[in-house]
ZAMARGU-4260 file (C-alpha; in steps of 0.2 Angstrom, whole numbers, plus 5000, padded with zeros to 4 digits):
<rodrens>
0) 4959/5080/4975 | 4960/5098/4977 | 4971/5109/4989 | 4963/5101/5004 | 4969/5084/4999
5) 4986/5090/4995 | 4987/5098/5013 | 4981/5082/5021 | 4994/5072/5012 | 5008/5084/5016
10) 5003/5084/5034 | 5004/5065/5036 | 5021/5064/5026 | 5028/5078/5037 | 5023/5070/5053
15) 5029/5052/5052 | 5042/5040/5043 | 5032/5035/5028 | 5039/5024/5015 | 5026/5024/5001
20) 5011/5035/4996 | 4998/5025/4987 | 4988/5036/4976 | 4971/5030/4972 | 4954/5036/4965
25) 4942/5043/4977 | 4924/5037/4975 | 4917/5038/4957 | 4930/5051/4951 | 4943/5042/4940
30) 4962/5045/4944 | 4970/5056/4930 | 4986/5065/4928 | 4979/5082/4934 | 4974/5074/4950
35) 4988/5063/4953 | 5003/5073/4948 | 5003/5085/4963 | 5003/5070/4975 | 5017/5062/4966
40) 5027/5078/4967 | 5023/5080/4986 | 5029/5062/4989 | 5045/5062/4979 | 5050/5079/4986
45) 5050/5071/5003 | 5059/5055/4997 | 5043/5045/4998 | 5039/5033/4984 | 5024/5037/4975
50) 5014/5022/4968 | 4999/5024/4957 | 4985/5012/4960 | 4980/5001/4945 | 4984/5012/4931
55) 5001/5007/4923 | 5001/5019/4909 | 4997/5034/4921 | 5011/5029/4932 | 5023/5028/4918
60) 5017/5045/4911 | 5019/5054/4928 | 5036/5045/4931 | 5029/5039/4948 | 5040/5027/4957
65) 5029/5013/4952 | 5012/5005/4951 | 5001/4995/4963 | 4990/4981/4956 | 4974/4977/4965
70) 4969/4959/4967 | 4962/4950/4951 | 4960/4933/4945 | 4973/4935/4931 | 4985/4944/4943
75) 5000/4935/4936 | 4996/4941/4918 | 4993/4958/4924 | 5009/4959/4933 | 5018/4953/4917
80) 5010/4966/4907 | 5014/4980/4920 | 5032/4975/4921 | 5034/4975/4902 | 5027/4993/4902
85) 5036/5000/4918 | 5053/4991/4915 | 5064/4985/4929 | 5068/5002/4937 | 5051/5005/4944
90) 5041/4997/4957 | 5027/4984/4953 | 5018/4977/4968 | 5003/4966/4968 | 4989/4962/4980
95) 4988/4943/4980 | 4971/4942/4988 | 4969/4927/4999 | 4978/4915/4987 | 4994/4907/4992
100) 4997/4901/4975 | 4995/4918/4967 | 5007/4925/4980 | 5020/4912/4976 | 5018/4914/4958
105) 5020/4933/4959 | 5035/4932/4970 | 5043/4920/4958 | 5039/4932/4944 | 5048/4946/4951
110) 5035/4957/4960 | 5043/4970/4971 | 5031/4966/4985 | 5016/4955/4988 | 5001/4962/4997
115) 4988/4954/5008 | 4972/4964/5011 | 4953/4963/5014 | 4942/4969/5000 | 4928/4981/5004
120) 4915/4969/4999 | 4920/4956/5012 | 4906/4955/5026 | 4915/4944/5038 | 4929/4956/5043
125) 4935/4946/5058 | 4938/4930/5048 | 4946/4940/5034 | 4958/4948/5047 | 4963/4932/5054
130) 4966/4925/5037 | 4977/4940/5032 | 4987/4938/5048 | 4990/4920/5044 | 4995/4923/5026
135) 5008/4936/5032 | 5015/4924/5045 | 5016/4911/5032 | 5024/4922/5019 | 5037/4930/5031
140) 5043/4914/5037 | 5047/4907/5019 | 5050/4921/5007 | 5062/4936/5005 | 5050/4946/4994
145) 5043/4960/5005 | 5025/4958/5010 | 5012/4973/5013 | 4997/4972/5024 | 4983/4982/5017
150) 4966/4988/5024 | 4973/4991/5041 | 4961/5000/5053 | 4969/5003/5070 | 4987/5005/5078
155) 4984/4989/5087 | 4980/4980/5071 | 4995/4988/5063 | 5007/4982/5077 | 5000/4964/5077
160) 5003/4963/5058 | 5020/4970/5060 | 5024/4957/5073 | 5017/4944/5061 | 5031/4949/5049
165) 5023/4962/5038 | 5037/4972/5030 | 5025/4987/5027 | 5008/4991/5034 | 4996/5002/5022
170) 4984/5013/5031 | 4970/5023/5022 | 4970/5042/5025 | 4954/5044/5036 | 4941/5056/5028
175) 4934/5061/5045 | 4949/5069/5052 | 4954/5087/5048 | 4972/5093/5043 | 4976/5097/5061
180) 4972/5080/5068 | 4981/5070/5055 | 4999/5072/5062 | 4994/5064/5078 | 4985/5050/5068
185) 5001/5047/5058 | 5012/5047/5074 | 5001/5035/5084 | 5002/5022/5070 | 5021/5025/5067
190) 5023/5023/5086 | 5014/5006/5086 | 5026/5000/5072 | 5041/5007/5081 | 5036/4998/5097
195) 5034/4982/5087 | 5052/4983/5080 | 5059/4987/5098 | 5051/4972/5105 | 5057/4960/5091
</rodrens>
């Protein structure tokens, strides 16, 4: 995560109304303070919440706004441990995978948001997208804890998930676009969600 990454992140945050920056490792390079701190600073300087992926201790050390916990079989235990470390003044959100039981357990435990995504190893993407949509519809009708749609690939998909009740839609920064192309990319996706809100 060198200067190019910082420029790319800045370009997106300066181009659209972004609520949260998820900071995660790229490839085999583990996330560390030297890599993550500049991105935390970039986000917080713009009033955007900076969440560290997975690493609770790093989030606390950098005074990021919180931590995002990826799906795991022991999600509730991991959440409890993260909350004890982070305290109640920081965000602790969790990807619930495809388990309604885990989602309800996490919501009742006090997670700041519950996420529904599609892991990279899933081969039947179409079925997984339909399941994610159904989970978000179910959650938004019953629970007040915000839900986040992860692994969203297009503006149309983002809009559909927004209409289904997702409070936030998480999009991965595309590696194949240069800095000059990123503002339009961000604006197109923000416009899709704005159109959804106007139609609601």
